[in-house]
Phi, psi and omega in degrees: 000142181271138182263168180289138184279123176228143185267132182242151179284327178216176178289329180292320174301314178301318181291319179295325180291323172302309183297324179297315179295320175304310180299319179301312181298329180276352181085011182271339182238145178297146175284157176285133181238160179269192181296327183280350182086018175262152185286146180259123180283117181295339183270002177249127176300134177273006183247019182283143182277336175234144184287142179286164186286333185278003174280349178058049184281130180282329180217161182294135180208174175241024181286346183273354176274165187289307179241093180248357169256161176285148178286123178295342179291329182295146182224160182245012182285167185221168181304139176266099190288139178078000185282140179246149185247322186218140172246114180274159180258336182223163181285135185259152178282127188101349186279177176293129182294335189274305186252341178090011179272144186274349185276349179208172182260175181296328179293325181264014182278129187268000181277157175302137178299126173277158175291321167231123185295168179291342179292325184263334184255340183050037176236154177052049181292129176281141183297148176291135178281153176278118184254122177236156174228134182239150172250100188269146175281193182297313179293319180295328177289335180252018183267112185286340184259006182295134186078004179278137179261106181297335184291340182291341180268355182293329179289335177292316179295316183294330184286316179291325176292324178293322176295319175294317179302315181296317177301312183296318186295321180294316178298320176296320175296319177295322179292318181298321180297317177296315181289332178285326181289320183294317178298319179295319173298321175296320185289328180289327177289312182276339181078041180273172183276170179291322178300319178296323179298317177300318178294322181296321177298321179296322177295323181291324177295322174302314179294329177291320180295320180292317182296330178292336183279326187274079176261058179282348177259022184276147176261119182241152180274145173251120175251103183230009187263164179293319188273001175092014179285150176275140177257004178160191180230149179246120182249112179278090185264009184229132168301138178302328185285336183285156181285139175295152185292333183282350180255001181290327181222117181266008175291138179290338183266002185280199185293146181281141177243128183257109181292330183297307183265355183058044183244144173221099190289315183275170177283121175293333181232080181289337187264008180273156179296127181301327178290335182260002185271130177268333182223128183236023179096158180288336182286349177293330180289334185286330186250023181214158179069208181290342179292321177294318173303316182289324176297319178291330180287323172298316181296318179298313181301320183294313187290325182289323175300316180291340177271358175117350181280147181274077186235131174221124188296322181277322183286321182221079178290328178298313179304313183300317182295316181292327176296323180292321176295320178296324177294317179294319177298316180295324185291319183292320176301312181301313176299315176298321181295318174294324179296319175299322183292309182299322177294321175292332182280314190247344187092176181245098178282331178295326183283332178286309179260111179294164181280154176298154180294329178296326178281328180292327181249019180291149182235142174234159175296308181241140185268076179240138176237140183241160173262183180293335175280357179091009179273151185272127177263312184230145183091189179219131180272149178300121184290128175273142176293132178248155182277176183281347177274160180287141182238149175049045177253103186260134184238155173053042174066019173283147174259351181231167180271168168293131183105356182273003178230133180224127177195134183052048172065034177221146174263154177194197181255137185284334182287331180231356174059043172257149181259351181279127189303305185257030179291159173274141186286129178251354173078203179296323178297321175296325178297313185292323180290326176290323177290329174293321178293322183297315183296319179291325180289324179295321182292314180298314181298322180288320175296325179290320177296324176296324181278338178301332181290330180259121179270122182273138179291138179251140180277128174271134180271136181246092184292144186276148182271103180288137176228207178276343183263135183261127179299156185281331183266021178286121172247120190256140171273125187292324186289321181292321178298318176297316180298319182293323176292326174301308180301322178292313176304315183300321183291326182289320178297322175294329178286333176280319177239115183282350173292337179279353184283128186280162184290314178261105187253125174263125187251137182231117178263011176283121185246124173261170182296327175295317180296327176289323183292315182294325178297313182300320181291326186268352180292137182278119171267119189287336179279351186280124177293338182264020184292331182291337179267010177283151177288000000 
């Protein structure tokens, strides 16, 4: 049988262990027992991770391992911070030279360095600190909250709660003060009794308590990131008892609802009576109230800046608002002046004849007002989706876009019927000129086709063959002869110097009588004794 492998310090220990095992086999020595009082089989290793089958274990356990219980020496206690154990009256040898405590040296002293240490003065001796040593287990060494006192955080909670209570109390006092002033003014106007005022004040206090609970306009942070940063805000703009906007119309083809922004821009119930309608879409807020005024103020600032005025909505908002108010006042004055002028000139037919009753009490599905040209004056028309490309952009005085005209496999503009892409619009005059040019071209083509059938006779030129003899009936033109002499001189100069020859040379091989005479006059006769005196 194989025995358990045990490490021994010396050969003598090994010999004693073998003798003890032999005595136990013979029954002369007591058997080794575990913590539960059971006999330990020396032939089974005590460090096995799984129990052998011959132990007849009734249920799973870890008793066959060497250390299956926690060590009782381990503790979960922590240091007693700030505890003192002994207060000395005079300096002791080996103590800290600065404060006089025996538990540390002057290098590790945490007290402020004294001008004269406790070693030389023996005064104000610091007490000895309580020094403890613990043997922590595996979990105790890695417990980050070991020694933390949860009661130490109570003062932080108390401070925040006190601040919230003070804020609520202050807000309630301010609201009660406003309500009391309002009740006093109403009582002074109506002449009510003091008892009625007190009852009204009590009712207002109840309203204040209710309004404190209805925090539906509160802004809350959404924290969904790993680092704890806020990804946005959630604004609870609806009382819980009201019907949600996406439940007003359950038709799938009704107004679109965006769940991320909680917005529904269009009207979910356009056919409903406007007087009975509680919600008309988010776009209704953009075209009403102060939102519309702010939009008009921005537009006026942009237009004024484009026209040369030094106005900027963000840099000088007060200046922009004052300029906009002055503009509105001047506009109203001008409008009223024009209206008065027209009324004086033509009269007021609207004041004489009242409108029909059916027009005064008429109802419509949408509250949209148009002018005679079809533009929206009041309200908002349903916006049509547009593409990312530019639409209805006319250039170079055109009234139609490129590609609105097609003729002879070519695209063009319909307004002027031109096929050049970036051409300037010529309008009806350009169309007439193009038609006239086309008619003229057709007439020229027809005339050319008619003349091609008749071939005109050509006269053949018979150049004379010049020789040494000159005909008797030859008559020369003196002007043409002078020109021919100049040409001959020029030709001779070019023959002498090639640099004087021009790049583009036009050659004419027709030789006239004057040219021949000039050549003959300028020709060098080698037998002539006066040849050196010729030009």
